[in-house]
mmCIF file of the protein (N, C-alpha, C, O) and its ligand, coordinates in Angstrom:
data_MODEL
# 
_entry.id   MODEL 
# 
loop_
_entity.id 
_entity.type 
_entity.pdbx_number_of_molecules 
1 polymer     1 
2 non-polymer 1 
# 
_entity_poly.entity_id                      1 
_entity_poly.type                           'polypeptide(L)' 
_entity_poly.nstd_linkage                   no 
_entity_poly.nstd_monomer                   no 
_entity_poly.pdbx_seq_one_letter_code       MTENKIIYACTKHIEVAIDDYVNFEEKAPQMKSVTDEHKKCTYCNERAQYMLLP 
_entity_poly.pdbx_seq_one_letter_code_can   MTENKIIYACTKHIEVAIDDYVNFEEKAPQMKSVTDEHKKCTYCNERAQYMLLP 
_entity_poly.pdbx_strand_id                 A 
# 
loop_
_entity_poly_seq.entity_id 
_entity_poly_seq.num 
_entity_poly_seq.mon_id 
_entity_poly_seq.hetero 
1 1  MET n 
1 2  THR n 
1 3  GLU n 
1 4  ASN n 
1 5  LYS n 
1 6  ILE n 
1 7  ILE n 
1 8  TYR n 
1 9  ALA n 
1 10 CYS n 
1 11 THR n 
1 12 LYS n 
1 13 HIS n 
1 14 ILE n 
1 15 GLU n 
1 16 VAL n 
1 17 ALA n 
1 18 ILE n 
1 19 ASP n 
1 20 ASP n 
1 21 TYR n 
1 22 VAL n 
1 23 ASN n 
1 24 PHE n 
1 25 GLU n 
1 26 GLU n 
1 27 LYS n 
1 28 ALA n 
1 29 PRO n 
1 30 GLN n 
1 31 MET n 
1 32 LYS n 
1 33 SER n 
1 34 VAL n 
1 35 THR n 
1 36 ASP n 
1 37 GLU n 
1 38 HIS n 
1 39 LYS n 
1 40 LYS n 
1 41 CYS n 
1 42 THR n 
1 43 TYR n 
1 44 CYS n 
1 45 ASN n 
1 46 GLU n 
1 47 ARG n 
1 48 ALA n 
1 49 GLN n 
1 50 TYR n 
1 51 MET n 
1 52 LEU n 
1 53 LEU n 
1 54 PRO n 
# 
loop_
_struct_asym.id 
_struct_asym.entity_id 
A 1 
B 2 
# 
loop_
_chem_comp.id 
_chem_comp.type 
_chem_comp.mon_nstd_flag 
ALA 'L-peptide linking' y 
ARG 'L-peptide linking' y 
ASN 'L-peptide linking' y 
ASP 'L-peptide linking' y 
CYS 'L-peptide linking' y 
GLN 'L-peptide linking' y 
GLU 'L-peptide linking' y 
HIS 'L-peptide linking' y 
ILE 'L-peptide linking' y 
LEU 'L-peptide linking' y 
LYS 'L-peptide linking' y 
MET 'L-peptide linking' y 
PHE 'L-peptide linking' y 
PRO 'L-peptide linking' y 
SER 'L-peptide linking' y 
THR 'L-peptide linking' y 
TYR 'L-peptide linking' y 
VAL 'L-peptide linking' y 
ZN  non-polymer         . 
# 
_pdbx_entity_nonpoly.entity_id   2 
_pdbx_entity_nonpoly.name        ? 
_pdbx_entity_nonpoly.comp_id     ZN 
# 
_pdbx_nonpoly_scheme.asym_id         B 
_pdbx_nonpoly_scheme.entity_id       2 
_pdbx_nonpoly_scheme.mon_id          ZN 
_pdbx_nonpoly_scheme.ndb_seq_num     1 
_pdbx_nonpoly_scheme.pdb_seq_num     101 
_pdbx_nonpoly_scheme.auth_seq_num    101 
_pdbx_nonpoly_scheme.pdb_mon_id      ZN 
_pdbx_nonpoly_scheme.auth_mon_id     ZN 
_pdbx_nonpoly_scheme.pdb_strand_id   A 
_pdbx_nonpoly_scheme.pdb_ins_code    . 
# 
loop_
_atom_site.group_PDB 
_atom_site.id 
_atom_site.type_symbol 
_atom_site.label_atom_id 
_atom_site.label_alt_id 
_atom_site.label_comp_id 
_atom_site.label_asym_id 
_atom_site.label_entity_id 
_atom_site.label_seq_id 
_atom_site.pdbx_PDB_ins_code 
_atom_site.Cartn_x 
_atom_site.Cartn_y 
_atom_site.Cartn_z 
_atom_site.occupancy 
_atom_site.B_iso_or_equiv 
_atom_site.pdbx_formal_charge 
_atom_site.auth_seq_id 
_atom_site.auth_comp_id 
_atom_site.auth_asym_id 
_atom_site.auth_atom_id 
_atom_site.pdbx_PDB_model_num 
ATOM   1   N  N  . MET A 1 1  ? 89.688 43.945 45.476 1.00 0.00 ? 1   MET A N  1 
ATOM   2   C  CA . MET A 1 1  ? 89.524 44.554 46.803 1.00 0.00 ? 1   MET A CA 1 
ATOM   3   C  C  . MET A 1 1  ? 90.886 44.700 47.456 1.00 0.00 ? 1   MET A C  1 
ATOM   4   O  O  . MET A 1 1  ? 91.415 43.729 47.997 1.00 0.00 ? 1   MET A O  1 
ATOM   5   N  N  . THR A 1 2  ? 91.455 45.872 47.419 1.00 0.00 ? 2   THR A N  1 
ATOM   6   C  CA . THR A 1 2  ? 92.781 46.073 47.984 1.00 0.00 ? 2   THR A CA 1 
ATOM   7   C  C  . THR A 1 2  ? 92.737 46.925 49.246 1.00 0.00 ? 2   THR A C  1 
ATOM   8   O  O  . THR A 1 2  ? 93.577 46.777 50.134 1.00 0.00 ? 2   THR A O  1 
ATOM   9   N  N  . GLU A 1 3  ? 91.759 47.814 49.319 1.00 0.00 ? 3   GLU A N  1 
ATOM   10  C  CA . GLU A 1 3  ? 91.682 48.665 50.488 1.00 0.00 ? 3   GLU A CA 1 
ATOM   11  C  C  . GLU A 1 3  ? 90.804 48.046 51.553 1.00 0.00 ? 3   GLU A C  1 
ATOM   12  O  O  . GLU A 1 3  ? 89.809 47.385 51.254 1.00 0.00 ? 3   GLU A O  1 
ATOM   13  N  N  . ASN A 1 4  ? 91.175 48.263 52.764 1.00 0.00 ? 4   ASN A N  1 
ATOM   14  C  CA . ASN A 1 4  ? 90.329 47.820 53.866 1.00 0.00 ? 4   ASN A CA 1 
ATOM   15  C  C  . ASN A 1 4  ? 89.125 48.738 53.976 1.00 0.00 ? 4   ASN A C  1 
ATOM   16  O  O  . ASN A 1 4  ? 89.221 49.960 53.868 1.00 0.00 ? 4   ASN A O  1 
ATOM   17  N  N  . LYS A 1 5  ? 88.004 48.103 54.192 1.00 0.00 ? 5   LYS A N  1 
ATOM   18  C  CA . LYS A 1 5  ? 86.756 48.840 54.265 1.00 0.00 ? 5   LYS A CA 1 
ATOM   19  C  C  . LYS A 1 5  ? 86.408 49.031 55.732 1.00 0.00 ? 5   LYS A C  1 
ATOM   20  O  O  . LYS A 1 5  ? 86.394 48.072 56.504 1.00 0.00 ? 5   LYS A O  1 
ATOM   21  N  N  . ILE A 1 6  ? 86.134 50.245 56.107 1.00 0.00 ? 6   ILE A N  1 
ATOM   22  C  CA . ILE A 1 6  ? 85.668 50.506 57.472 1.00 0.00 ? 6   ILE A CA 1 
ATOM   23  C  C  . ILE A 1 6  ? 84.209 50.942 57.390 1.00 0.00 ? 6   ILE A C  1 
ATOM   24  O  O  . ILE A 1 6  ? 83.868 51.870 56.656 1.00 0.00 ? 6   ILE A O  1 
ATOM   25  N  N  . ILE A 1 7  ? 83.378 50.284 58.130 1.00 0.00 ? 7   ILE A N  1 
ATOM   26  C  CA . ILE A 1 7  ? 81.959 50.633 58.157 1.00 0.00 ? 7   ILE A CA 1 
ATOM   27  C  C  . ILE A 1 7  ? 81.641 51.239 59.520 1.00 0.00 ? 7   ILE A C  1 
ATOM   28  O  O  . ILE A 1 7  ? 82.027 50.709 60.562 1.00 0.00 ? 7   ILE A O  1 
ATOM   29  N  N  . TYR A 1 8  ? 80.939 52.345 59.486 1.00 0.00 ? 8   TYR A N  1 
ATOM   30  C  CA . TYR A 1 8  ? 80.451 52.956 60.719 1.00 0.00 ? 8   TYR A CA 1 
ATOM   31  C  C  . TYR A 1 8  ? 78.971 52.647 60.850 1.00 0.00 ? 8   TYR A C  1 
ATOM   32  O  O  . TYR A 1 8  ? 78.240 52.663 59.859 1.00 0.00 ? 8   TYR A O  1 
ATOM   33  N  N  . ALA A 1 9  ? 78.530 52.370 62.050 1.00 0.00 ? 9   ALA A N  1 
ATOM   34  C  CA . ALA A 1 9  ? 77.123 52.048 62.247 1.00 0.00 ? 9   ALA A CA 1 
ATOM   35  C  C  . ALA A 1 9  ? 76.595 52.579 63.566 1.00 0.00 ? 9   ALA A C  1 
ATOM   36  O  O  . ALA A 1 9  ? 77.302 52.626 64.573 1.00 0.00 ? 9   ALA A O  1 
ATOM   37  N  N  . CYS A 1 10 ? 75.322 52.980 63.531 1.00 0.00 ? 10  CYS A N  1 
ATOM   38  C  CA . CYS A 1 10 ? 74.619 53.326 64.761 1.00 0.00 ? 10  CYS A CA 1 
ATOM   39  C  C  . CYS A 1 10 ? 74.105 52.024 65.393 1.00 0.00 ? 10  CYS A C  1 
ATOM   40  O  O  . CYS A 1 10 ? 74.308 50.942 64.844 1.00 0.00 ? 10  CYS A O  1 
ATOM   41  N  N  . THR A 1 11 ? 73.453 52.135 66.527 1.00 0.00 ? 11  THR A N  1 
ATOM   42  C  CA . THR A 1 11 ? 72.965 50.922 67.200 1.00 0.00 ? 11  THR A CA 1 
ATOM   43  C  C  . THR A 1 11 ? 71.894 50.204 66.369 1.00 0.00 ? 11  THR A C  1 
ATOM   44  O  O  . THR A 1 11 ? 71.772 48.981 66.438 1.00 0.00 ? 11  THR A O  1 
ATOM   45  N  N  . LYS A 1 12 ? 71.118 50.963 65.583 1.00 0.00 ? 12  LYS A N  1 
ATOM   46  C  CA . LYS A 1 12 ? 70.065 50.383 64.751 1.00 0.00 ? 12  LYS A CA 1 
ATOM   47  C  C  . LYS A 1 12 ? 70.631 49.572 63.587 1.00 0.00 ? 12  LYS A C  1 
ATOM   48  O  O  . LYS A 1 12 ? 70.040 48.574 63.174 1.00 0.00 ? 12  LYS A O  1 
ATOM   49  N  N  . HIS A 1 13 ? 71.755 49.995 63.070 1.00 0.00 ? 13  HIS A N  1 
ATOM   50  C  CA . HIS A 1 13 ? 72.278 49.398 61.842 1.00 0.00 ? 13  HIS A CA 1 
ATOM   51  C  C  . HIS A 1 13 ? 73.485 48.494 62.049 1.00 0.00 ? 13  HIS A C  1 
ATOM   52  O  O  . HIS A 1 13 ? 74.078 48.025 61.077 1.00 0.00 ? 13  HIS A O  1 
ATOM   53  N  N  . ILE A 1 14 ? 73.852 48.245 63.283 1.00 0.00 ? 14  ILE A N  1 
ATOM   54  C  CA . ILE A 1 14 ? 75.051 47.450 63.511 1.00 0.00 ? 14  ILE A CA 1 
ATOM   55  C  C  . ILE A 1 14 ? 74.924 46.031 62.938 1.00 0.00 ? 14  ILE A C  1 
ATOM   56  O  O  . ILE A 1 14 ? 75.894 45.473 62.424 1.00 0.00 ? 14  ILE A O  1 
ATOM   57  N  N  . GLU A 1 15 ? 73.716 45.456 63.032 1.00 0.00 ? 15  GLU A N  1 
ATOM   58  C  CA . GLU A 1 15 ? 73.554 44.092 62.515 1.00 0.00 ? 15  GLU A CA 1 
ATOM   59  C  C  . GLU A 1 15 ? 73.661 44.053 60.992 1.00 0.00 ? 15  GLU A C  1 
ATOM   60  O  O  . GLU A 1 15 ? 74.280 43.153 60.425 1.00 0.00 ? 15  GLU A O  1 
ATOM   61  N  N  . VAL A 1 16 ? 73.051 45.041 60.340 1.00 0.00 ? 16  VAL A N  1 
ATOM   62  C  CA . VAL A 1 16 ? 73.153 45.165 58.883 1.00 0.00 ? 16  VAL A CA 1 
ATOM   63  C  C  . VAL A 1 16 ? 74.620 45.355 58.492 1.00 0.00 ? 16  VAL A C  1 
ATOM   64  O  O  . VAL A 1 16 ? 75.112 44.767 57.529 1.00 0.00 ? 16  VAL A O  1 
ATOM   65  N  N  . ALA A 1 17 ? 75.286 46.184 59.259 1.00 0.00 ? 17  ALA A N  1 
ATOM   66  C  CA . ALA A 1 17 ? 76.683 46.487 58.965 1.00 0.00 ? 17  ALA A CA 1 
ATOM   67  C  C  . ALA A 1 17 ? 77.552 45.230 59.059 1.00 0.00 ? 17  ALA A C  1 
ATOM   68  O  O  . ALA A 1 17 ? 78.416 45.004 58.212 1.00 0.00 ? 17  ALA A O  1 
ATOM   69  N  N  . ILE A 1 18 ? 77.322 44.422 60.082 1.00 0.00 ? 18  ILE A N  1 
ATOM   70  C  CA . ILE A 1 18 ? 78.099 43.194 60.237 1.00 0.00 ? 18  ILE A CA 1 
ATOM   71  C  C  . ILE A 1 18 ? 77.815 42.248 59.060 1.00 0.00 ? 18  ILE A C  1 
ATOM   72  O  O  . ILE A 1 18 ? 78.741 41.668 58.494 1.00 0.00 ? 18  ILE A O  1 
ATOM   73  N  N  . ASP A 1 19 ? 76.541 42.094 58.695 1.00 0.00 ? 19  ASP A N  1 
ATOM   74  C  CA . ASP A 1 19 ? 76.178 41.267 57.538 1.00 0.00 ? 19  ASP A CA 1 
ATOM   75  C  C  . ASP A 1 19 ? 76.889 41.741 56.284 1.00 0.00 ? 19  ASP A C  1 
ATOM   76  O  O  . ASP A 1 19 ? 77.476 40.939 55.557 1.00 0.00 ? 19  ASP A O  1 
ATOM   77  N  N  . ASP A 1 20 ? 76.838 43.035 56.029 1.00 0.00 ? 20  ASP A N  1 
ATOM   78  C  CA . ASP A 1 20 ? 77.488 43.611 54.857 1.00 0.00 ? 20  ASP A CA 1 
ATOM   79  C  C  . ASP A 1 20 ? 78.979 43.334 54.868 1.00 0.00 ? 20  ASP A C  1 
ATOM   80  O  O  . ASP A 1 20 ? 79.574 42.949 53.862 1.00 0.00 ? 20  ASP A O  1 
ATOM   81  N  N  . TYR A 1 21 ? 79.558 43.541 56.031 1.00 0.00 ? 21  TYR A N  1 
ATOM   82  C  CA . TYR A 1 21 ? 80.998 43.342 56.148 1.00 0.00 ? 21  TYR A CA 1 
ATOM   83  C  C  . TYR A 1 21 ? 81.379 41.909 55.819 1.00 0.00 ? 21  TYR A C  1 
ATOM   84  O  O  . TYR A 1 21 ? 82.317 41.657 55.062 1.00 0.00 ? 21  TYR A O  1 
ATOM   85  N  N  . VAL A 1 22 ? 80.636 40.976 56.399 1.00 0.00 ? 22  VAL A N  1 
ATOM   86  C  CA . VAL A 1 22 ? 80.936 39.555 56.187 1.00 0.00 ? 22  VAL A CA 1 
ATOM   87  C  C  . VAL A 1 22 ? 80.731 39.175 54.719 1.00 0.00 ? 22  VAL A C  1 
ATOM   88  O  O  . VAL A 1 22 ? 81.524 38.420 54.157 1.00 0.00 ? 22  VAL A O  1 
ATOM   89  N  N  . ASN A 1 23 ? 79.662 39.699 54.096 1.00 0.00 ? 23  ASN A N  1 
ATOM   90  C  CA . ASN A 1 23 ? 79.423 39.432 52.675 1.00 0.00 ? 23  ASN A CA 1 
ATOM   91  C  C  . ASN A 1 23 ? 80.549 39.970 51.813 1.00 0.00 ? 23  ASN A C  1 
ATOM   92  O  O  . ASN A 1 23 ? 80.967 39.338 50.842 1.00 0.00 ? 23  ASN A O  1 
ATOM   93  N  N  . PHE A 1 24 ? 81.025 41.124 52.174 1.00 0.00 ? 24  PHE A N  1 
ATOM   94  C  CA . PHE A 1 24 ? 82.021 41.829 51.382 1.00 0.00 ? 24  PHE A CA 1 
ATOM   95  C  C  . PHE A 1 24 ? 83.411 41.248 51.578 1.00 0.00 ? 24  PHE A C  1 
ATOM   96  O  O  . PHE A 1 24 ? 84.132 41.008 50.609 1.00 0.00 ? 24  PHE A O  1 
ATOM   97  N  N  . GLU A 1 25 ? 83.781 41.024 52.808 1.00 0.00 ? 25  GLU A N  1 
ATOM   98  C  CA . GLU A 1 25 ? 85.146 40.621 53.142 1.00 0.00 ? 25  GLU A CA 1 
ATOM   99  C  C  . GLU A 1 25 ? 85.283 39.111 53.335 1.00 0.00 ? 25  GLU A C  1 
ATOM   100 O  O  . GLU A 1 25 ? 86.387 38.568 53.349 1.00 0.00 ? 25  GLU A O  1 
ATOM   101 N  N  . GLU A 1 26 ? 84.152 38.456 53.480 1.00 0.00 ? 26  GLU A N  1 
ATOM   102 C  CA . GLU A 1 26 ? 84.136 37.018 53.738 1.00 0.00 ? 26  GLU A CA 1 
ATOM   103 C  C  . GLU A 1 26 ? 84.895 36.630 55.006 1.00 0.00 ? 26  GLU A C  1 
ATOM   104 O  O  . GLU A 1 26 ? 85.468 35.545 55.096 1.00 0.00 ? 26  GLU A O  1 
ATOM   105 N  N  . LYS A 1 27 ? 84.888 37.522 55.965 1.00 0.00 ? 27  LYS A N  1 
ATOM   106 C  CA . LYS A 1 27 ? 85.402 37.201 57.300 1.00 0.00 ? 27  LYS A CA 1 
ATOM   107 C  C  . LYS A 1 27 ? 84.759 38.152 58.304 1.00 0.00 ? 27  LYS A C  1 
ATOM   108 O  O  . LYS A 1 27 ? 84.193 39.184 57.943 1.00 0.00 ? 27  LYS A O  1 
ATOM   109 N  N  . ALA A 1 28 ? 84.863 37.779 59.555 1.00 0.00 ? 28  ALA A N  1 
ATOM   110 C  CA . ALA A 1 28 ? 84.231 38.592 60.587 1.00 0.00 ? 28  ALA A CA 1 
ATOM   111 C  C  . ALA A 1 28 ? 85.084 39.818 60.901 1.00 0.00 ? 28  ALA A C  1 
ATOM   112 O  O  . ALA A 1 28 ? 86.311 39.728 60.938 1.00 0.00 ? 28  ALA A O  1 
ATOM   113 N  N  . PRO A 1 29 ? 84.450 40.941 61.124 1.00 0.00 ? 29  PRO A N  1 
ATOM   114 C  CA . PRO A 1 29 ? 85.172 42.162 61.463 1.00 0.00 ? 29  PRO A CA 1 
ATOM   115 C  C  . PRO A 1 29 ? 85.485 42.253 62.953 1.00 0.00 ? 29  PRO A C  1 
ATOM   116 O  O  . PRO A 1 29 ? 84.916 41.529 63.771 1.00 0.00 ? 29  PRO A O  1 
ATOM   117 N  N  . GLN A 1 30 ? 86.389 43.146 63.281 1.00 0.00 ? 30  GLN A N  1 
ATOM   118 C  CA . GLN A 1 30 ? 86.537 43.593 64.670 1.00 0.00 ? 30  GLN A CA 1 
ATOM   119 C  C  . GLN A 1 30 ? 85.544 44.708 64.882 1.00 0.00 ? 30  GLN A C  1 
ATOM   120 O  O  . GLN A 1 30 ? 85.369 45.557 64.009 1.00 0.00 ? 30  GLN A O  1 
ATOM   121 N  N  . MET A 1 31 ? 84.903 44.720 66.009 1.00 0.00 ? 31  MET A N  1 
ATOM   122 C  CA . MET A 1 31 ? 83.964 45.787 66.301 1.00 0.00 ? 31  MET A CA 1 
ATOM   123 C  C  . MET A 1 31 ? 84.537 46.669 67.403 1.00 0.00 ? 31  MET A C  1 
ATOM   124 O  O  . MET A 1 31 ? 84.921 46.181 68.466 1.00 0.00 ? 31  MET A O  1 
ATOM   125 N  N  . LYS A 1 32 ? 84.589 47.961 67.141 1.00 0.00 ? 32  LYS A N  1 
ATOM   126 C  CA . LYS A 1 32 ? 85.073 48.904 68.155 1.00 0.00 ? 32  LYS A CA 1 
ATOM   127 C  C  . LYS A 1 32 ? 84.060 50.003 68.378 1.00 0.00 ? 32  LYS A C  1 
ATOM   128 O  O  . LYS A 1 32 ? 83.299 50.347 67.474 1.00 0.00 ? 32  LYS A O  1 
ATOM   129 N  N  . SER A 1 33 ? 84.048 50.546 69.557 1.00 0.00 ? 33  SER A N  1 
ATOM   130 C  CA . SER A 1 33 ? 83.176 51.692 69.818 1.00 0.00 ? 33  SER A CA 1 
ATOM   131 C  C  . SER A 1 33 ? 83.796 52.934 69.197 1.00 0.00 ? 33  SER A C  1 
ATOM   132 O  O  . SER A 1 33 ? 85.016 53.093 69.153 1.00 0.00 ? 33  SER A O  1 
ATOM   133 N  N  . VAL A 1 34 ? 82.933 53.792 68.727 1.00 0.00 ? 34  VAL A N  1 
ATOM   134 C  CA . VAL A 1 34 ? 83.376 55.058 68.158 1.00 0.00 ? 34  VAL A CA 1 
ATOM   135 C  C  . VAL A 1 34 ? 83.227 56.135 69.224 1.00 0.00 ? 34  VAL A C  1 
ATOM   136 O  O  . VAL A 1 34 ? 82.151 56.307 69.797 1.00 0.00 ? 34  VAL A O  1 
ATOM   137 N  N  . THR A 1 35 ? 84.288 56.844 69.482 1.00 0.00 ? 35  THR A N  1 
ATOM   138 C  CA . THR A 1 35 ? 84.212 57.926 70.462 1.00 0.00 ? 35  THR A CA 1 
ATOM   139 C  C  . THR A 1 35 ? 84.102 59.289 69.777 1.00 0.00 ? 35  THR A C  1 
ATOM   140 O  O  . THR A 1 35 ? 83.732 60.283 70.400 1.00 0.00 ? 35  THR A O  1 
ATOM   141 N  N  . ASP A 1 36 ? 84.432 59.315 68.476 1.00 0.00 ? 36  ASP A N  1 
ATOM   142 C  CA . ASP A 1 36 ? 84.326 60.563 67.714 1.00 0.00 ? 36  ASP A CA 1 
ATOM   143 C  C  . ASP A 1 36 ? 82.866 60.838 67.365 1.00 0.00 ? 36  ASP A C  1 
ATOM   144 O  O  . ASP A 1 36 ? 82.259 60.116 66.574 1.00 0.00 ? 36  ASP A O  1 
ATOM   145 N  N  . GLU A 1 37 ? 82.315 61.884 67.961 1.00 0.00 ? 37  GLU A N  1 
ATOM   146 C  CA . GLU A 1 37 ? 80.887 62.141 67.772 1.00 0.00 ? 37  GLU A CA 1 
ATOM   147 C  C  . GLU A 1 37 ? 80.544 62.720 66.405 1.00 0.00 ? 37  GLU A C  1 
ATOM   148 O  O  . GLU A 1 37 ? 79.367 62.909 66.095 1.00 0.00 ? 37  GLU A O  1 
ATOM   149 N  N  . HIS A 1 38 ? 81.547 63.003 65.587 1.00 0.00 ? 38  HIS A N  1 
ATOM   150 C  CA . HIS A 1 38 ? 81.280 63.524 64.244 1.00 0.00 ? 38  HIS A CA 1 
ATOM   151 C  C  . HIS A 1 38 ? 81.137 62.419 63.204 1.00 0.00 ? 38  HIS A C  1 
ATOM   152 O  O  . HIS A 1 38 ? 80.750 62.683 62.066 1.00 0.00 ? 38  HIS A O  1 
ATOM   153 N  N  . LYS A 1 39 ? 81.447 61.185 63.591 1.00 0.00 ? 39  LYS A N  1 
ATOM   154 C  CA . LYS A 1 39 ? 81.291 60.075 62.641 1.00 0.00 ? 39  LYS A CA 1 
ATOM   155 C  C  . LYS A 1 39 ? 79.822 59.713 62.508 1.00 0.00 ? 39  LYS A C  1 
ATOM   156 O  O  . LYS A 1 39 ? 79.103 59.583 63.498 1.00 0.00 ? 39  LYS A O  1 
ATOM   157 N  N  . LYS A 1 40 ? 79.399 59.554 61.276 1.00 0.00 ? 40  LYS A N  1 
ATOM   158 C  CA . LYS A 1 40 ? 78.004 59.206 61.004 1.00 0.00 ? 40  LYS A CA 1 
ATOM   159 C  C  . LYS A 1 40 ? 77.893 57.741 60.590 1.00 0.00 ? 40  LYS A C  1 
ATOM   160 O  O  . LYS A 1 40 ? 78.808 57.164 60.002 1.00 0.00 ? 40  LYS A O  1 
ATOM   161 N  N  . CYS A 1 41 ? 76.741 57.164 60.918 1.00 0.00 ? 41  CYS A N  1 
ATOM   162 C  CA . CYS A 1 41 ? 76.407 55.823 60.457 1.00 0.00 ? 41  CYS A CA 1 
ATOM   163 C  C  . CYS A 1 41 ? 76.453 55.781 58.924 1.00 0.00 ? 41  CYS A C  1 
ATOM   164 O  O  . CYS A 1 41 ? 76.058 56.739 58.260 1.00 0.00 ? 41  CYS A O  1 
ATOM   165 N  N  . THR A 1 42 ? 76.940 54.661 58.368 1.00 0.00 ? 42  THR A N  1 
ATOM   166 C  CA . THR A 1 42 ? 76.984 54.483 56.911 1.00 0.00 ? 42  THR A CA 1 
ATOM   167 C  C  . THR A 1 42 ? 75.574 54.370 56.326 1.00 0.00 ? 42  THR A C  1 
ATOM   168 O  O  . THR A 1 42 ? 75.379 54.649 55.143 1.00 0.00 ? 42  THR A O  1 
ATOM   169 N  N  . TYR A 1 43 ? 74.606 53.974 57.119 1.00 0.00 ? 43  TYR A N  1 
ATOM   170 C  CA . TYR A 1 43 ? 73.267 53.661 56.607 1.00 0.00 ? 43  TYR A CA 1 
ATOM   171 C  C  . TYR A 1 43 ? 72.222 54.734 56.896 1.00 0.00 ? 43  TYR A C  1 
ATOM   172 O  O  . TYR A 1 43 ? 71.150 54.733 56.291 1.00 0.00 ? 43  TYR A O  1 
ATOM   173 N  N  . CYS A 1 44 ? 72.522 55.634 57.799 1.00 0.00 ? 44  CYS A N  1 
ATOM   174 C  CA . CYS A 1 44 ? 71.601 56.735 58.092 1.00 0.00 ? 44  CYS A CA 1 
ATOM   175 C  C  . CYS A 1 44 ? 72.436 57.906 58.596 1.00 0.00 ? 44  CYS A C  1 
ATOM   176 O  O  . CYS A 1 44 ? 73.664 57.870 58.509 1.00 0.00 ? 44  CYS A O  1 
ATOM   177 N  N  . ASN A 1 45 ? 71.805 58.918 59.110 1.00 0.00 ? 45  ASN A N  1 
ATOM   178 C  CA . ASN A 1 45 ? 72.573 60.081 59.565 1.00 0.00 ? 45  ASN A CA 1 
ATOM   179 C  C  . ASN A 1 45 ? 72.722 60.174 61.072 1.00 0.00 ? 45  ASN A C  1 
ATOM   180 O  O  . ASN A 1 45 ? 73.080 61.218 61.618 1.00 0.00 ? 45  ASN A O  1 
ATOM   181 N  N  . GLU A 1 46 ? 72.443 59.072 61.723 1.00 0.00 ? 46  GLU A N  1 
ATOM   182 C  CA . GLU A 1 46 ? 72.642 59.039 63.170 1.00 0.00 ? 46  GLU A CA 1 
ATOM   183 C  C  . GLU A 1 46 ? 74.141 59.004 63.476 1.00 0.00 ? 46  GLU A C  1 
ATOM   184 O  O  . GLU A 1 46 ? 74.961 58.645 62.631 1.00 0.00 ? 46  GLU A O  1 
ATOM   185 N  N  . ARG A 1 47 ? 74.463 59.378 64.685 1.00 0.00 ? 47  ARG A N  1 
ATOM   186 C  CA . ARG A 1 47 ? 75.847 59.291 65.125 1.00 0.00 ? 47  ARG A CA 1 
ATOM   187 C  C  . ARG A 1 47 ? 76.265 57.830 65.169 1.00 0.00 ? 47  ARG A C  1 
ATOM   188 O  O  . ARG A 1 47 ? 75.528 56.983 65.675 1.00 0.00 ? 47  ARG A O  1 
ATOM   189 N  N  . ALA A 1 48 ? 77.439 57.535 64.644 1.00 0.00 ? 48  ALA A N  1 
ATOM   190 C  CA . ALA A 1 48 ? 77.938 56.164 64.656 1.00 0.00 ? 48  ALA A CA 1 
ATOM   191 C  C  . ALA A 1 48 ? 78.373 55.767 66.060 1.00 0.00 ? 48  ALA A C  1 
ATOM   192 O  O  . ALA A 1 48 ? 79.071 56.519 66.740 1.00 0.00 ? 48  ALA A O  1 
ATOM   193 N  N  . GLN A 1 49 ? 77.961 54.590 66.483 1.00 0.00 ? 49  GLN A N  1 
ATOM   194 C  CA . GLN A 1 49 ? 78.367 54.077 67.797 1.00 0.00 ? 49  GLN A CA 1 
ATOM   195 C  C  . GLN A 1 49 ? 79.441 52.999 67.672 1.00 0.00 ? 49  GLN A C  1 
ATOM   196 O  O  . GLN A 1 49 ? 80.194 52.740 68.611 1.00 0.00 ? 49  GLN A O  1 
ATOM   197 N  N  . TYR A 1 50 ? 79.495 52.384 66.507 1.00 0.00 ? 50  TYR A N  1 
ATOM   198 C  CA . TYR A 1 50 ? 80.433 51.278 66.301 1.00 0.00 ? 50  TYR A CA 1 
ATOM   199 C  C  . TYR A 1 50 ? 81.164 51.456 64.989 1.00 0.00 ? 50  TYR A C  1 
ATOM   200 O  O  . TYR A 1 50 ? 80.650 52.060 64.048 1.00 0.00 ? 50  TYR A O  1 
ATOM   201 N  N  . MET A 1 51 ? 82.372 50.921 64.941 1.00 0.00 ? 51  MET A N  1 
ATOM   202 C  CA . MET A 1 51 ? 83.060 50.817 63.673 1.00 0.00 ? 51  MET A CA 1 
ATOM   203 C  C  . MET A 1 51 ? 83.517 49.384 63.486 1.00 0.00 ? 51  MET A C  1 
ATOM   204 O  O  . MET A 1 51 ? 83.903 48.701 64.435 1.00 0.00 ? 51  MET A O  1 
ATOM   205 N  N  . LEU A 1 52 ? 83.462 48.946 62.236 1.00 0.00 ? 52  LEU A N  1 
ATOM   206 C  CA . LEU A 1 52 ? 83.891 47.599 61.879 1.00 0.00 ? 52  LEU A CA 1 
ATOM   207 C  C  . LEU A 1 52 ? 85.130 47.700 61.024 1.00 0.00 ? 52  LEU A C  1 
ATOM   208 O  O  . LEU A 1 52 ? 85.154 48.393 60.007 1.00 0.00 ? 52  LEU A O  1 
ATOM   209 N  N  . LEU A 1 53 ? 86.157 46.998 61.453 1.00 0.00 ? 53  LEU A N  1 
ATOM   210 C  CA . LEU A 1 53 ? 87.406 47.032 60.710 1.00 0.00 ? 53  LEU A CA 1 
ATOM   211 C  C  . LEU A 1 53 ? 88.054 45.664 60.729 1.00 0.00 ? 53  LEU A C  1 
ATOM   212 O  O  . LEU A 1 53 ? 87.679 44.811 61.534 1.00 0.00 ? 53  LEU A O  1 
ATOM   213 N  N  . PRO A 1 54 ? 89.017 45.447 59.857 1.00 0.00 ? 54  PRO A N  1 
ATOM   214 C  CA . PRO A 1 54 ? 89.615 44.106 59.733 1.00 0.00 ? 54  PRO A CA 1 
ATOM   215 C  C  . PRO A 1 54 ? 90.285 43.619 61.014 1.00 0.00 ? 54  PRO A C  1 
ATOM   216 O  O  . PRO A 1 54 ? 90.824 42.513 61.047 1.00 0.00 ? 54  PRO A O  1 
HETATM 217 ZN ZN . ZN  B 2 .  ? 72.136 53.926 61.167 1.00 0.00 2 101 ZN  A ZN 1 
# 
């Protein structure tokens, strides 16, 4: 794992996204709001409201 993984999530999937992130990276992510309305949730096609990054 060399690249940082960024996960985008809608409000429905934010909890799943955090779980995935922690499982994958073994640490807690920073959560930021997404202002770009073209970003889609990683888990569905809703507009992403949050992004998780290192
Ligand atoms: Zn979603």
